Every structure is written in C-alpha cells, then in structure tokens.
N, C-alpha and C positions, 0 to 999 in steps of 0.2 A: 042117654049113657054121659058122663063127662068124662071131659080129655084135659089131666095137669101134663104141662111137663115137670121133669124134675133138670133143671138146671140153671145157671147164672147168665149165662152166654146170653147178650143181647143178641145179637146176629139170630143164634134158632130160636128165642123166643119169634121174632118179627119174619120170620122165614114160614114156622110153623102158624102163626096165627094168619097170615093171607091166606094158608090153605083152607080156611072156616073152620078149622075142629077144636081150636087150641081156646079149653072153658076156664083156664085158670094153670097155676104154675104151682112149686113147690123149690124150695131151696134151704143150704144150711152154712154153717161157716164154715166148712170145708171146701164145698161147691166155689165159694164166695169168694176163698181164698185164693182158688185158683184160678178164675179169672182176673188175678191181680186189681182190684177197683175198688174202694170204699163204700162199708157196707148200707149205707145211710141211701150214700147218690144210686145205686147199682139195686138195690129197692125198688127206689124211688121212676128210675125208668124203667126196668121192666113191670113196673105196677102200671103206669102211661101207657104203654102196650095191651096189655091183657085184661087189666084192670079187676083184674081180684087174685088173689095167690090162695092157696088151699090151705099154708103154713109156711114159715121164716122163719129156722129153728136159729132161736141164739144161746150163746154159750150164759153162764155165770152159776153160782151156789145159793145166791143168797136174792132177795130181790132188790137191789138198788143193785148190783152188778146186771141182773138181768133185765134192767130198767134205761141202764146205763144201754 
C-alpha cells in the first residue's frame, strides 16, 4: 500500500514524511491558495521533501493556459 498526503502544507508534509509512511502527495490549486504561497515554489519545496507527487492539478482550458 502507498500513502499519499492530500495537502500543500509543508509542515504537515514534513511531519508525515518523518513517520516513514509517506510515499507522495497530491494537491490542487484550491489547496495551494489556502496556503497563501506561490504555486511553483510550494510544489518545488514539497517535491524536495517527498520526492514525488501523485498529482498536482492545474487550471486552464487551453493547452497554453495549462502549460503556463
């Protein structure tokens, strides 16, 4: 079984990683907005802790919007 934490809270990610049971994470724009941080920097910091995310949802209706 794999455990993925659904949050963008770096403190929570760090605590769960320390338990030795965290395999990755998932997040979305709503969760990131609640943290009040920049999307890119928050994902980068989270990735550094967990080393992989199951998903990071983006918003956009066109290819260009999704890439941006």
